[in-house]
C-alpha positions in Angstrom: 298.8 48.6 66.6 297.7 45.8 64.7 297.2 48.3 61.6 298.6 46.2 58.7 298.3 42.7 57.5 301.7 41.9 58.2 301.5 42.9 61.8 298.5 40.9 62.2 300.2 37.8 60.8 303.1 38.4 63.0 300.7 38.7 66.0 298.9 35.5 65.3 302.1 33.4 64.6 303.8 35.0 67.9 300.8 34.5 70.0 300.1 30.9 68.9 303.8 30.1 69.3 303.7 31.4 72.8 300.3 29.7 73.6 301.5 26.3 72.5 304.7 26.6 74.7 302.8 27.7 77.9 299.4 26.4 78.4 299.0 23.8 75.8 302.3 22.2 76.6 301.4 22.2 80.1 298.1 20.7 79.8 299.7 17.9 77.4 302.4 17.2 79.8 300.5 17.3 82.9 298.0 14.7 81.1 300.6 12.3 79.5 304.0 12.6 81.2 303.4 13.6 84.8 300.1 12.1 84.9 299.2 15.4 87.2 295.5 15.1 87.7 293.0 16.8 90.2 289.9 14.7 90.6 290.9 13.0 87.2 290.9 16.3 85.3 293.8 17.9 83.9 294.9 21.7 84.3 298.0 23.8 84.3 298.7 26.7 86.5 297.4 30.4 87.2 294.9 31.2 84.8 294.8 27.6 83.4 294.6 26.1 87.0 290.7 25.4 86.5 290.1 22.6 84.0 287.0 24.5 82.8 288.7 27.8 82.3 291.8 25.9 80.7 289.3 24.1 78.1 287.3 27.4 77.1 290.6 29.3 76.8 291.8 26.8 74.2 288.8 27.5 72.1 290.2 31.0 71.0 293.8 29.8 69.8 291.7 27.0 67.9 289.9 29.7 65.8 293.3 31.6 65.2 294.9 28.2 64.3 292.0 27.4 61.7 292.5 31.2 60.4 296.3 30.4 60.0 295.6 27.1 58.3 293.1 28.9 56.0 295.5 31.6 54.9 299.0 30.7 55.4 301.1 30.0 52.2 304.3 28.8 54.0 304.4 25.0 54.1 305.9 25.2 57.7 303.2 27.4 59.1 300.5 25.3 57.5 302.0 22.3 59.2 302.2 24.0 62.4 298.7 25.1 62.2 297.9 21.4 61.3 299.5 20.2 64.4 297.9 22.9 66.4 294.4 21.6 65.0 295.0 18.1 66.5 296.9 19.1 69.9 294.3 22.1 70.8 291.3 19.9 70.9 293.5 17.2 72.6 293.8 19.6 75.3 290.3 20.4 75.6 289.6 16.8 75.8 292.1 16.0 78.8 290.6 18.7 80.8 287.4 16.6 80.5 285.4 20.0 80.3 282.0 18.7 79.1 281.0 22.5 78.1 284.2 23.1 76.1 283.8 19.7 74.5 279.9 20.4 73.3 281.2 23.8 72.1 283.9 22.3 70.2 281.5 20.0 68.6 278.8 22.7 68.0 281.4 25.1 66.5 282.6 22.4 64.1 279.0 21.5 63.2 278.3 25.2 62.5 281.5 25.7 60.5 280.7 22.9 58.4 277.3 23.9 57.4 278.7 27.6 56.8 281.2 26.6 54.4 280.9 27.2 50.7 283.5 24.9 49.4 286.0 22.5 50.9 283.5 20.4 52.8 284.9 17.3 51.7 288.4 18.5 53.0 287.0 19.7 56.4 285.2 16.4 56.9 288.6 14.7 56.3 290.2 16.7 58.8 287.4 16.3 61.4 287.6 12.6 61.0 291.5 12.6 61.3 291.4 15.0 64.4 288.7 12.7 66.0 290.7 9.7 65.3 293.5 11.4 67.1 291.4 12.4 70.0 290.0 9.1 70.3 293.4 7.3 70.3 295.1 9.8 72.7 292.4 11.0 74.8 292.6 9.2 78.3 289.9 6.7 78.9 288.7 9.0 81.8 287.5 11.6 79.4 284.9 9.4 78.2 283.3 7.9 81.3 281.8 11.4 82.4 280.2 12.0 79.0 278.7 8.5 78.7 277.6 8.8 82.4 275.9 12.1 81.8 274.3 10.9 78.3 272.9 7.9 80.5 271.8 10.0 83.1 270.1 12.4 80.7 268.4 9.5 79.0 266.9 8.2 82.1 265.9 11.5 83.2 267.5 11.3 86.6 270.7 13.6 86.7 271.8 12.3 90.0 273.0 9.1 88.3 275.5 11.3 86.1 278.2 10.6 88.5 279.5 14.1 88.5 279.5 15.0 92.0 276.2 16.4 91.5 277.3 18.9 88.9 274.7 18.2 86.3 272.0 18.4 88.8 273.0 21.5 90.1 273.2 23.0 86.8 269.7 22.2 86.0 268.4 23.7 89.0 269.9 26.8 88.4 268.8 26.8 84.9 265.4 26.3 86.3 265.6 29.1 88.7 266.9 31.3 86.0 264.0 30.5 83.7 261.5 31.1 86.5 263.0 34.4 87.3 263.1 35.3 83.7 259.5 34.6 83.1 258.4 36.2 86.4 260.3 39.6 85.4 260.6 39.4 81.6 261.1 43.4 80.8 263.5 44.6 83.8 264.6 41.2 85.4 266.0 41.3 89.1 269.5 43.2 88.8 
């Protein structure tokens, strides 16, 4: 039913407003007000009760927020989008999902190189958002990232201090590549 620019805009604003009120608010409240964490990681409830799922699902509204920021003419909508551009990455960081953090960084790099104009403004925005993240993200967010970095550097993923997650993922990738190389045309399933 999104068959006109006005309806698409309404959908974006309505969806982002609901998203801010429900899962994003819950993640931020759990991280900073209630201090509700499971194994040091923040989640919300229902679909967002897994920190990795919550983090990945925040990437979609982040893209929508970027679109609103780029196209909205109303000063209040632009301000709301700017706030969202700070809070959505913060929500991703408090979940401590390394995959989503890498996806966020990779998306920012790709977007930067795809831009034809406004690179300086985007760079300033990235610096500002990064400053907010560094300032407000709990210290627990940085420890797994540094541990993983050190473990990758040393070549021993068992030192990653992540309950064996990095080592298990490496093993899954190894088996996957072996299967793909042994069955390149039809695969196994």
